[in-house]
Residue frames relative to the residue before (quaternion, step in Angstrom):
aa qw qx qy qz dx dy dz
X 1.0000 0.0000 0.0000 0.0000 0.00 0.00 0.00
X 0.4435 -0.6995 0.4980 0.2567 3.58 -0.89 0.96
X 0.6330 -0.5607 0.3860 0.3686 3.55 -1.19 0.64
X 0.6718 0.4939 -0.3170 0.4520 3.60 0.92 -0.81
X 0.6082 0.5342 -0.3484 0.4726 3.59 1.17 -0.54
X 0.6400 0.5109 -0.3145 0.4801 3.57 0.99 -0.85
X 0.6424 0.5283 -0.3159 0.4565 3.58 0.94 -0.90
X 0.6632 0.5018 -0.3024 0.4658 3.59 0.93 -0.88
X 0.6655 0.4925 -0.3067 0.4695 3.58 0.90 -0.89
X 0.6603 0.4972 -0.3120 0.4685 3.60 0.94 -0.82
X 0.6308 0.5237 -0.3362 0.4635 3.60 1.00 -0.76
X 0.6371 0.5168 -0.3277 0.4687 3.58 1.00 -0.79
X 0.6511 0.5130 -0.3179 0.4603 3.59 0.94 -0.90
X 0.6418 0.5064 -0.3303 0.4717 3.62 0.96 -0.79
X 0.6399 0.5115 -0.3252 0.4724 3.59 0.97 -0.81
X 0.6463 0.5234 -0.3138 0.4581 3.58 0.93 -0.88
X 0.6822 0.4832 -0.2896 0.4661 3.59 0.87 -0.93
X 0.6472 0.5068 -0.3186 0.4721 3.58 0.98 -0.81
X 0.6449 0.5194 -0.3194 0.4607 3.58 0.96 -0.84
X 0.6462 0.5097 -0.3236 0.4668 3.59 0.93 -0.82
X 0.6547 0.5090 -0.3141 0.4622 3.59 0.96 -0.83
X 0.6554 0.5111 -0.3108 0.4610 3.59 0.94 -0.88
X 0.7436 0.4139 -0.2219 0.4760 3.58 0.96 -0.83
X 0.4321 0.7377 -0.4392 0.2762 3.60 1.27 -0.14
X 0.7803 0.1612 -0.0881 0.5979 3.58 1.01 -0.76
X 0.3541 -0.7875 0.4617 0.2033 3.59 -0.13 1.27
X 0.6217 0.5541 -0.3503 0.4285 3.59 1.08 -0.62
X 0.7406 0.3983 -0.2170 0.4958 3.60 1.08 -0.69
X 0.4018 0.7536 -0.4561 0.2503 3.61 1.25 -0.21
X 0.6758 0.4856 -0.3396 0.4383 3.66 0.73 -0.84
X 0.6279 0.5489 -0.3269 0.4445 3.58 1.08 -0.70
X 0.7881 0.3532 -0.1592 0.4782 3.58 0.90 -0.96
X 0.4116 0.7430 -0.4490 0.2774 3.60 1.25 -0.17
X 0.6373 0.5331 -0.3545 0.4289 3.67 0.92 -0.69
X 0.5612 0.6122 -0.3887 0.3989 3.61 1.17 -0.39
X 0.6004 0.5790 -0.3593 0.4185 3.61 1.21 -0.29
X 0.5052 0.6860 -0.4224 0.3094 3.61 1.14 -0.46
X 0.6992 0.4755 -0.2842 0.4518 3.60 0.79 -0.94
X 0.6853 0.4586 -0.3153 0.4697 3.65 0.81 -0.83
X 0.6073 0.5399 -0.3571 0.4606 3.61 1.09 -0.62
X 0.6564 0.5015 -0.3073 0.4725 3.59 0.91 -0.91
X 0.6502 0.5212 -0.3142 0.4548 3.57 0.92 -0.91
X 0.6814 0.4832 -0.2890 0.4676 3.58 0.87 -0.94
X 0.6341 0.5304 -0.3339 0.4528 3.61 0.93 -0.82
X 0.6847 0.4820 -0.2846 0.4667 3.57 0.85 -0.98
X 0.6620 0.5048 -0.3096 0.4594 3.60 0.92 -0.87
X 0.6437 0.5177 -0.3175 0.4656 3.60 1.01 -0.79
X 0.6471 0.5050 -0.3145 0.4768 3.58 0.97 -0.85
X 0.6743 0.5134 -0.2991 0.4385 3.59 0.86 -0.95
X 0.7175 0.4269 -0.2403 0.4952 3.57 1.07 -0.74
X 0.4615 -0.6902 0.4431 0.3381 3.58 1.26 -0.11
X 0.4958 0.6832 -0.4031 0.3536 3.56 1.18 0.53
X 0.4041 0.7020 -0.4965 0.3119 3.61 1.19 0.01
X 0.8241 0.1773 -0.1581 0.5142 3.55 -0.75 1.07
X 0.6729 0.4411 -0.2968 0.5143 3.59 1.27 0.08
X 0.0658 -0.8617 0.5030 0.0090 3.53 0.62 1.20
X 0.6170 0.5590 -0.3632 0.4182 3.60 0.96 -0.76
X 0.6686 0.4814 -0.2949 0.4839 3.59 0.94 -0.87
X 0.6311 0.5358 -0.3326 0.4517 3.59 0.96 -0.84
X 0.7069 0.4579 -0.2834 0.4585 3.59 0.78 -0.97
X 0.5850 0.5418 -0.3733 0.4743 3.60 1.13 -0.50
X 0.6568 0.4961 -0.3073 0.4776 3.59 0.99 -0.80
X 0.6336 0.5234 -0.3297 0.4646 3.58 0.99 -0.84
X 0.6607 0.4959 -0.3126 0.4688 3.59 0.92 -0.85
X 0.6179 0.5508 -0.3472 0.4409 3.61 1.09 -0.60
X 0.7490 0.3598 -0.2241 0.5092 3.59 1.03 -0.72
X 0.7704 0.1719 -0.1052 0.6048 3.59 1.27 -0.42
X 0.1781 -0.8112 0.5470 0.1052 3.60 0.27 1.20
X 0.7472 0.3670 -0.2965 0.4680 3.54 -1.05 0.83
X 0.5297 0.6084 -0.4220 0.4138 3.60 1.24 -0.15
X 0.2528 -0.7805 0.5592 0.1193 3.53 -0.85 1.02
X 0.4738 -0.6205 0.5378 0.3184 3.53 -1.16 0.61
X 0.5297 -0.6283 0.4501 0.3493 3.59 -1.03 0.66
X 0.5537 -0.5836 0.4702 0.3630 3.55 -1.22 0.52
X 0.2820 -0.7547 0.5655 0.1764 3.55 -1.07 0.68
C-alpha cells in the first residue's frame, strides 16, 4: 500500500471517529460541530493527494486494510 493511500485511509478514520464523538450526545452536537472542520479538510486533502476523490470503493478497501471490520456507509 502506498504511503499516500495509508494517509488517506487514516485521515478518513480520524474523520469518522471525530464525527462519532461529535454526534454521541445530540444535545452537545451544535457546540462541537465546528470541531469537524479540521478533520474534513485533512481527509479532503489526503483523498485528493492519493487520487481517491470520487473513488469510495477503493478508499473503503484501504480503510478495511488498516482497520479490519470497518464497514462502508450505506448509500
